C-alpha positions in Angstrom: 0.1 0.1 0.1 1.3 3.7 -0.8 2.4 5.6 2.3 3.6 9.2 2.7 6.7 9.5 4.3 8.7 12.8 5.7 12.7 13.1 6.2 13.1 12.1 9.8 11.0 10.0 12.4 8.0 8.4 11.2 5.4 6.9 13.3 3.7 3.9 11.5 0.4 2.3 13.1 -1.0 -0.8 12.0 -4.8 -2.0 12.8 -4.6 -5.7 12.7 -7.6 -7.7 12.2 -7.6 -11.5 12.4 -10.1 -12.9 9.9 -9.6 -16.2 10.8 -7.3 -19.3 9.9 -7.7 -22.1 7.2 -8.9 -25.3 8.8 -8.3 -27.6 5.8 -5.5 -27.9 3.2 -1.8 -27.5 2.9 -2.6 -23.9 4.2 -3.3 -24.9 8.0 -1.2 -23.1 10.2 -0.3 -20.4 8.0 0.8 -17.5 9.7 -1.6 -14.4 10.3 -1.0 -10.7 11.2 2.4 -8.8 11.3 5.6 -10.8 10.8 9.1 -9.6 9.0 10.1 -6.0 8.4 8.2 -3.2 6.7 9.8 -2.4 3.5 10.2 0.6 1.0 8.9 -1.4 -2.1 8.7 -0.7 -5.4 6.8 -2.4 -8.4 9.2 -4.0 -11.0 6.8 -3.3 -14.1 9.5 -3.8 -16.7 9.7 -7.7 -16.5 7.2 -9.7 -18.5 6.9 -13.7 -18.2 7.1 -15.9 -21.0 5.0 -18.7 -21.1 5.1 -21.9 -23.0 4.0 -25.5 -22.5 6.0 -27.7 -20.7 5.8 -31.8 -20.4 7.7 -32.7 -17.3 9.0 -31.7 -13.7 10.5 -33.3 -10.8 8.4 -34.5 -7.8 10.7 -33.2 -5.5 9.4 -29.8 -6.0 6.2 -30.8 -4.5 6.2 -30.7 -0.5 6.3 -34.2 1.1 3.1 -33.4 2.9 1.4 -33.0 -0.8 2.9 -35.9 -2.2 -0.6 -37.1 -3.3 -0.9 -34.4 -5.6 2.1 -35.8 -7.7 -0.2 -38.4 -9.8 -3.0 -35.2 -10.4 -0.3 -32.8 -11.5 0.7 -35.3 -14.1 -2.9 -35.5 -15.8 -3.2 -31.7 -15.6 -1.9 -29.3 -18.8 1.4 -28.1 -17.8 3.0 -24.4 -18.4 6.1 -22.8 -17.5 6.7 -19.3 -17.4 10.0 -17.6 -16.8 11.7 -14.0 -16.5 15.1 -13.1 -16.1 15.8 -10.7 -13.3 19.2 -8.7 -13.4 20.6 -7.3 -10.4 23.7 -5.0 -9.9 22.8 -5.2 -6.1 21.2 -7.9 -4.3 18.2 -7.2 -2.3 14.8 -9.0 -1.3 12.3 -9.1 -4.0 8.6 -10.3 -2.9 6.6 -12.1 -5.6 2.8 -12.6 -4.9 -0.2 -13.7 -7.2 -4.0 -14.0 -6.6 -6.6 -15.4 -8.7 -4.7 -17.6 -10.7 -6.5 -21.0 -12.0 -3.6 -23.2 -11.5 -1.3 -25.2 -9.0 1.8 -22.9 -8.9 5.4 -23.8 -8.2 7.8 -21.0 -7.8 11.6 -21.6 -8.3 14.5 -19.3 -8.7 18.0 -20.0 -10.1 16.8 -23.8 -10.0 16.1 -23.6 -6.5 12.6 -24.5 -5.1 11.1 -21.4 -3.3 7.4 -22.3 -2.7 4.5 -24.7 -3.8 0.8 -23.3 -3.8 -1.8 -26.2 -4.3 -5.1 -24.8 -5.5 -8.5 -25.2 -4.2 -10.2 -22.9 -6.8 -8.4 -19.7 -7.6 -5.1 -19.8 -6.1 -3.4 -17.0 -4.4 0.2 -16.9 -2.7 3.6 -15.1 -1.9 7.0 -15.6 -1.6 10.1 -13.7 -0.5 13.0 -14.0 -2.6 16.5 -13.6 -0.9 19.0 -16.2 -0.2 18.2 -17.7 -3.9 19.3 -14.3 -5.5 22.7 -13.3 -6.7 24.4 -10.4 -8.4 24.0 -10.4 -12.4 21.1 -12.6 -14.1 18.5 -14.4 -11.9 16.5 -17.0 -13.5 12.8 -16.9 -11.9 10.6 -19.9 -13.1 6.8 -20.7 -12.2 5.4 -23.7 -13.0 1.4 -23.9 -13.2 -0.5 -26.8 -13.6 -4.1 -25.8 -15.1 -5.8 -23.9 -17.8 -3.3 -20.7 -18.1 -3.3 -18.2 -20.4 -0.5 -15.4 -20.8 -3.3 -12.4 -19.6 -3.3 -14.6 -16.2 0.2 -13.9 -15.8 -0.7 -10.2 -15.2 -1.8 -11.3 -11.7 1.8 -12.1 -10.6 3.6 -9.0 -9.1 7.1 -8.3 -8.3 8.2 -6.0 -6.1 11.7 -4.8 -5.0 12.3 -4.6 -1.2 14.8 -1.6 -1.4 15.1 -0.7 2.4 13.8 -2.1 5.5 12.3 0.6 7.0 11.7 -0.9 10.5 15.0 -2.5 10.4 16.4 -0.5 13.1 12.9 0.6 14.6 11.3 -0.5 18.0 7.9 -2.3 17.8 5.2 -1.3 20.2 2.0 -3.5 20.5 -1.1 -1.6 22.1 -4.3 -3.5 22.5 -7.6 -2.4 21.1 -9.3 0.1 23.2 -12.6 1.9 23.3 -12.5 5.8 22.3 -12.2 8.4 24.8 -13.7 11.8 25.3 -12.1 14.4 23.7 -10.0 12.2 21.5 -9.0 12.8 17.9 -12.1 13.2 15.6 -11.7 11.7 12.1 -13.8 12.4 9.2 -14.9 11.0 5.9 -12.5 8.4 4.0 -10.7 7.8 7.3 -11.4 5.2 9.8 -13.6 6.4 12.6 -15.8 6.0 15.7 -19.6 6.7 15.3 -21.6 6.9 18.6 -25.4 7.4 19.1 -27.6 7.3 22.5 -31.0 5.9 22.7 -33.6 4.8 25.3 -34.9 1.5 25.6 -38.2 0.2 27.0 -38.4 -3.5 27.6 -40.7 -4.9 24.9 -41.8 -8.5 23.8 -40.0 -8.1 20.6 -36.3 -8.5 20.3 -34.3 -5.4 19.0 -32.0 -5.2 16.4 -29.6 -2.6 14.8 -29.6 -2.4 10.9 -26.0 -1.6 9.4 -26.3 0.4 6.1 -24.1 2.7 4.5 -21.0 1.4 6.5 -18.4 -1.0 4.8 -16.6 -3.2 7.5 -16.0 -2.6 11.4 -17.0 -3.5 15.0 -20.3 -3.1 17.0 -20.5 -2.0 21.0 -23.2 -1.9 22.8 -22.6 -0.2 26.3 -19.1 -1.4 26.3 -19.9 -5.1 25.0 -18.5 -6.4 21.7 -21.7 -7.3 19.4 -19.2 -8.4 16.9 -18.0 -7.6 13.4 -20.3 -6.1 10.6 -19.2 -6.2 7.2 -21.3 -5.2 4.3 -20.3 -8.3 2.0 -23.3 -10.0 4.0 -25.0 -12.3 4.5 -25.7 -10.8 8.0 -27.5 -7.5 8.1 -29.0 -7.3 11.7 -27.5 -7.5 14.8 -29.2 -8.4 17.8 -29.2 -6.4 20.9 -29.3 -8.6 24.2 -31.7 -7.3 26.8 -29.3 -8.1 29.7 -26.9 -5.7 28.2 -29.6 -2.9 27.9 -30.4 -0.1 30.2 -32.7 2.7 30.3 -30.1 4.9 28.5 -28.1 3.1 26.1 -24.7 4.0 23.8 -24.3 2.3 20.3 -20.5 2.6 19.3 -19.9 1.9 15.5 -16.2 1.5 14.5 -16.0 1.7 10.7 -12.4 0.9 8.9 -13.3 1.9 5.3 -13.9 5.6 6.1 -17.8 5.1 5.3 -20.4 6.7 7.0 -23.2 4.7 8.7 -25.7 7.6 8.0 -28.7 4.8 6.7 -28.3 2.7 9.7 -31.7 2.0 11.9 -32.9 0.5 15.3 -35.7 -2.0 14.6 -38.1 -4.2 16.7 -38.1 -7.5 14.9 -40.6 -10.4 15.9 -38.8 -12.7 13.4 -35.4 -11.8 14.3 -32.9 -11.1 11.6 -35.1 -13.0 9.0 -37.3 -11.2 6.6 -40.4 -10.8 7.9 
């Protein structure tokens, strides 16, 4: 992501949200959150992969835990995409791809760097470091599936010019609720939105309908109601009677800078379902 830095000391703040982990397949146990350095990165746009059909491959490029895929791969059409990367000075290169319709293996200078089994549309990333050398470096992707040259536009290379956090001190701060008199952030920036309402007990459950907002968290009188996201399917969030008082505060943290101006409270006999 682009960021504007100034000369001297800069403070970089990142909000980390654990969206969950894979509970199946070869990505089980994949790291989540922040790990490694923050780099001054520049996309390498001048390099273009050359794509051609290929017939054979060494099964050693497939991790031992996925050896059962060997027979599957041999029955699929196989492609080889290569590009030469000239380096006067050796620095890390980050390779990433998304939405590729194929199993993918990555090799650099004939050294295996990663294998990514596809369950539908594949994605992954690799940091190339020890495999690189001064002069010409041959980067090779093996792809099994129905691949076209256009698909390779989804493969990105970034030069990691400088580890900005190399000499920096990381400080971890836990999530906390906003305080009175804190900074006010407006449209197009992450922000807190607050509303207060009276509540009279009813035989119908009360829900909040989120509209206009993108993604974030909901709090009722300091209790976390959960995460909301406009991709659905949930559109209504239940306000438990045990957390309600005569006067109530509903807090909404919106990450994407959208304003939840069309959100509303509703008594709904049928709960979150259509009435």
